[in-house]
N, C-alpha and C positions, 0 to 999 in steps of 0.2 A: 568137597573138597578131595582128589585125588590123592597126593602122598605130600609127606615134604620130609626133606635130609639134611643135614646139618654136616658142612664140611669140617671134620676134625681139626684141620689146621689153621682155615681162616675164621670159623666160629662163625659161618655166614651161612643162613638155611635157603633151599632152594622148595618152592611151594609150586605144588600142581597148578596149572592151569585150573581158573572159572570162568564162569560167564560173567559175573558182577562182584566188584569188592564195593561194599560201602563202608566210608568210614565217618564214623559215629554211630553209638549205638542209643542215642537219645528217642524222643515220641517219632522226631521225622526220620531216622536210620530204622526203627522199627519198623514204622509204616511200610516205606519204600522196600525193605526187605520181605515182607508179607506179600507185597505187590507184586515183585518180581517173581518170588516163589512160585507164586500161584500160575505164573507163564510157565512152568515147568525149567526155570532159569536155575544153576546153581548159582548160589548168593554166598560169599564171606563177608560177614559183619566184623567190622574192627571195631573194639570199643576201649576206650582209654580207662575206664572203671573208677572214673572219678568217684568221689563220695556225696551222691544226689543229697542228702540230707541237709548239706552246708549250701545248697544252692535257691537262689531266689531266682526263681524260674515260671512256666507256665503251668498254672493250675485249674483255672477256667476254662472250660470248654464248651462252645457255643452249639445248637443245635446240629449244624452243619456237621461240626467233626464229631459229634456223637453220632450219626447219621453213616459219616466216612469211615468211623471206626469198626462199627458194625460190618457194613461193605466189604472191610478187609478181612473180615473173619474173626476179630476181637471181641465178638458179643460177648461171649463167653467170660471174657475179662472183665467187660464193663458189667455185667451181673454181678460180679463177685465181687465188685469197688464197693467201701464204704462212703460213697460219695454222698455230696448233696446237692439235692435238686436246686437249679437255677431257673427261675419261670420269666427273668427279667432283668431292666434296672430301676434300681431307684436313685432319681437323680436330685441331690439338695442343692438347692442354691442359696447363696449367701445373701446375698439383696437384691430384690424382697425373699427375709426368709421362706422357702416354699419348698417341698418336695413333689416330684412327680415320678410316675410309674410308667415305664414303660417294658410293655410285656413282649414276649414275642409271641410268632403267630398263633392263633388258637391250636391248642393240641398237642404243642411242641414245648420241651424243657432241656437246657442243656446240665450240666451239674460241674463241680467244684470239688477236687481234693489234694492232697498235697502232693506235691512232686514228685518226691522221689517213691513215694507209692505209685503212681501211676505210672512212672518209667522204669521200674525194675520191673515191675509186673509185665508191661509190653514186652520186656526185654526178653524174659523167663518163658512170656508166652510162643515169641517167633522163635527163640533157640531150639524149639520143641519142633517146629515145622518141616516138614521135608522138604530136601534140597539148601535147608538155613545150616551155616556153620557159624558158631561164635568164637569171637577169639578174644577173649580179654585180657585190660592191661596190655592193651597194642595198641602202635599207633603207626599211620603212614608216615613216613619220615621222608619219601623222595618221590617224584615222578618221573621218571627217567626218560620216556619216550612216550608219546601219547599222536597218534595220526588215525587215519581214518578206519584202520585195521585192528584196534586196539589199543591198550594201555599196559607199560611196563613200570612196574612202583615196586620201591621198598618199603617195608614196615618191619617194626621194631618190637619185640616179646621176648620178657623177661632177659634182658641185653641180648638177645640174638638178633641178627638182620638178617630178612628173608627176601627173596626176590620172586617175583609174581608175574605173569601176564592174565589180563581181562579183558574180555570184550567192551566192558564197560566199567569205568569208575563214576561213583555216585559220592559226590562232598554233602554227607550232613552234618558236619562237624560244629554249627552253631554260626553265628554272627562275626565272628574272628577269622573263622575259617583258616588254617594255615594251607588247607589241600587247595582253596582257592588262590591263595599268592603262589602255591607252587605250580596251578597251572598258568600263572601270567596274567590272570585277569584283573582289571582293573577296577578299583572300587572307589564309591563317593561313600566318604566316611565324615559324619558329624555328631559331637557328643553333647546331648541334650540336657541331664540332669544326672542324679544319684538317687537313686531309689532305696529306701530304708524298708523293711518287713516286719513286723511281731507277731505274734500270735494270741489273742484274747479269748474272752470268754463271750462266745457267740450270743448269749443274751443280750448281750448291749448293744446290738445292730437291732434298727428301729423296723426293719422289713423283712422276717424272715423269708427264705426260698430266693432270695434276691441278692445281684450284687450292687453295692453302693459306691455310686460316686459323689463326692463332696466337690462342689465347684463353686470358684469365685473367694475363695478365702486366700489369706497366705501362703498357704500349700496345697495343693491338690492331693486329694487321698482316694484310695481305692479300697475295698474292704468287700470280703465274702466267706463264707462259712466254708470249710475245708475237711472236717468230720463233725460228729455228734458231740456239740457243745465247745469247738473250737473254731473261730473264725479268723483268717489274714487278715492286716491291717497293714498296707504298704504307702508310704508317704513319700510324696516327689520333693527331695529336695535341691536347691540350685549345686552347681557342679563346685567341687572341692568341700561340701557340707560332711559330716560326720554324725554320728550319734552324740555326741557331746553337745553340737551345733543345736541340735533340738532340743537337749535339755536345760540348755543355757536359755532357750526362748520359749518358754511355753505359751506364750502368747500366738505363736505360729499354728497353734492348732485349737483356738478359741473358737472355731466355726463347728468342732465338732459337737454332736450331742453331749450332754455333760457324764452319762455313764459311759460310752465309747472314750471319752478324752480320760477319763480316769483309769479305765483299762490300759491305755494305750502308756499312761505314765506310769502305770505299776509293771508292765512290762520291762518298760526301760531300765527301771529302778532295781527292779527283782527279778525279772527273768533272767535267759542266756543272752548272751551278748546279739543283737538285732542281725540279720541277714543283709547284705547290702550290695547292690550291683546298678550298674551303670546305665542309663537309658541312651542308645543312641539309636541315630539312622543309620543303617548298613544299605548299601544297592550296589549290587555286582552291575557293570557295564553290560555283560551277557550271562548267560545262565547254561551256555554250553560250550566246549572246544572241541572239535576232533571226536574224543569218544568218551569224554570226561563231561557230567552234568549236576548242577548244582542245585541243591532240594532245600527248602525250610527256610530259617533264618540266613545260611551260608549264602542264600539267592537274594534275598532283600529280609532286613528287618526295621521297626517301628519303634516309637512308643508304646507302651505296653496297657494303655489306659482303654484302646478298642478290645483287650483278651482276644485279638484273632489270631495270634502266634499257632497256636497249636492246631486249630481249623486250618489255617491257610497250608502248612505242613501235612496233614493230611490229605487236602485238596491236592497238594504236588504229588504225592504218591499215587494217586488212581490218575492224575493226569499222564504222570509217565507211565503208568500201567498200560493206561488206553493208547500211547504213542506207542510203546513197542507191540504192543497187540497188533495195532492196526499198519504197522510198519515192520515186520519182521527180518526183511533183509538188512541192507546198509543201516548201522546204527545211526548213521547221521541225518537220516532221514527221519526218523524217530525223533529225536531230540530236537531237530527242528520244531518239529509238529508240537511237539513239546512247552517250547519254547512261546510259540503262536498262541497256545490256548492258555496258557499260564497267566501271560504277562498282563492282560485288561484289568482281571482281578486283581493282581497283587497291584498294579498301578493305582486301583482306587483304594486298595487297603493302607498302601502307605500316604498318599494324599488325605484322604479321611484323617487319618491318626495325627498327621500335623495339622488339620484344622482343626481339630476337638481339642489339639493341645493347646494350641493358641487360644481358642475360645475359652478353654476352661483354667486357664493357667495363669494368664496373661493378665497386668494392669493396667494396660495404657486405655485411653478413651476410647479407641474405636474398640476393643476387644472388649470393653463393659457393654458397650452399646452393643455387640452381638450377642451376649451372653442374655440379654434382655430380648433379643430378637429369639431365640432359642426359646425362651421362657413362654414368650408371646405365642409363638409357633407351637409349641406342642400343647399348651394349653388350650386354645382355641380351635385345631386343627387335627383330632384324631388319625384321620388320613395322614399327615405328618408327621407323627409320631411312629404311625408303623413304618412308614418310609425310613425314617431315620433308624430305626429299630433294624431294620432288613438292609441297612447298609452295616451297621454296626456290628452286626453278627454276620458278615460274609453270604446272607443270602441272597443280596443283592449285589452283582461284581459290577453294573456297567458305570463307568465315568459321567455319560451325560445326564444319569440319574441322580448321580452326588452334584455335578454344576446345579441340575435344576432346582434340587432342594438347598444348595445354598444360596443361591439366588431369592429364594422363598423366606429364608431367615433372615437374610438382608433386608428383604420387603418387610417383613414382619418387624423388624428393628426400626423401620422407619416409622413405620405405624406406631409402634409404644410411644417412639417421642412424642406424637401428637396426639395422644391420649388424653382426656382430661387430666388422668390420676397422673400423668408424667411432672416430675420436678421442674421447677423453673428454671429455663436456660438448657434443658435436656436436648434441645436441637440442636444447639452449637456440637453435638456430638457426631452429626450427620457426616460431615468433610471427614474427620479420622475414621469414620466408618468404613465409608468408601476405600480411602486410601487404603485400610487395614487389609483390606478385602480384594484388592488387586491382584495381591501375589498368587494367593491360592486359587481367583477364579482363574488369573492367567493359565496358570499349571494345568488345571483342571482343562481348560477348553483345547490346550495344546495338545493335552494326552486324547481327549476324544476324539479331535481333527486325524491325530496319528492312529488311531483304532477305524475310524471311516474309511483312512488310504489303506490300510491293513485289510480291510475288510475289502474295498475295491480291486485290492494286488491279486488277493483269492480269486474274486469270484468273477471278475473280467479281466482285467488285462493277462493272469496268468494262462488260464484256459486259451486266450486268443492267442497268446506268443505259442502256446504249444501247437493249436491249428494251423498257426503259420508254418511253424517250422517242419511240420508234417506236410506241407506241400496245399492245405485247401484254401487260405488266401494270406493276404497281406496285414499286417497287424491294422493298420489305419484301416484298408477296407472291412475286414472282421470287426473293427470296436465301431465303425460306423453304421455298421447294419445291425447292430446288436441295440441300439438306442431306439 
């Protein structure tokens, strides 16, 4: 940053121009700051300075996220963490009572650690990067002008308002992103449930080195170690619930192993107040406008049961870096490229989280049958278990693969109904299963068709149109000759 001056009469500051302003110093903001500083851009990182020790937020990182962090130059930070290895997930079904292990691919591991440790160490590291200036306890307060030439904005720090012009504004300020609203970007929002988080003795986890999913019971539960001897347990509660709701209904946790259940109750009775957060679906209608762009949860977020939020935001950082590297001229071309490249993976991630949450947490007849299909599929198809894990960990971003896997789970649910071990009358669940599967499949197919249309536009229609404008051929003749 070049300079800052304060008007003694108005109390307003004028800040010298920078290439990029990033709103938000969480994992997404830190990753983008590192990515864009690597391109030689001057970056101003504006962080509100919230107490992250009180937040219930991303702590489990899939192997794809670890790989992206290292690619962004945070390898020394990752190596210094007292993180816990994550080799995959242990999924415990309530009925029938069975636990299945879903490993990551051969030779790869994820990691988990406390959110505050993760975020604060990334922030300290990126603040030392050449080209990055960190402003703590500061907030973007207004976007005064935004066009193809850049952005003029205002931010507040220690009660003083500053104005600033930048070539690019990046909103990395979370799912409720104030900057997204300042930009006038419409959003789709649905509140799903409430998450309660406590810490327990990690010795009560039945499968060390794995994330734990407890599905099919009264409440969905996710658990994983965050440091030696300590694990985080996150309980998915209905909207409007509090810790008192859980204390008043001990039967809600009856599907947990006895040791883990006792630890959760001990934490509720004797430990500090549990951390709480809402679980929401947020989806911005567009991720860029003129010279401003959204990354991470500001662009899209979903239920955290897939633990894909941090891996997704690091992928956004690398995608934005690559877009600006490939299109160093007018920024709108780079942002268009970024939006196009990230969309398929994001659509798949959001659709997968929605489908899995319905399968894991709902108790209607159709979803109970779908859970049986998942159990049957993973038990009888090692390839299917690997494919599911690739989707869950964001290793596989293609919507058509998710659609294919969903259809296979439905098929296995029907097979399970016809098996000799099936309970009498189970076949009656076939109709509710097919009805419940309709909306997720419809959305998945629509997204897959959209992706194919986008591919066709990029590979065929757009090049042909450019040739036609250059006088080579009419669009219709060129398209006909290309078939």
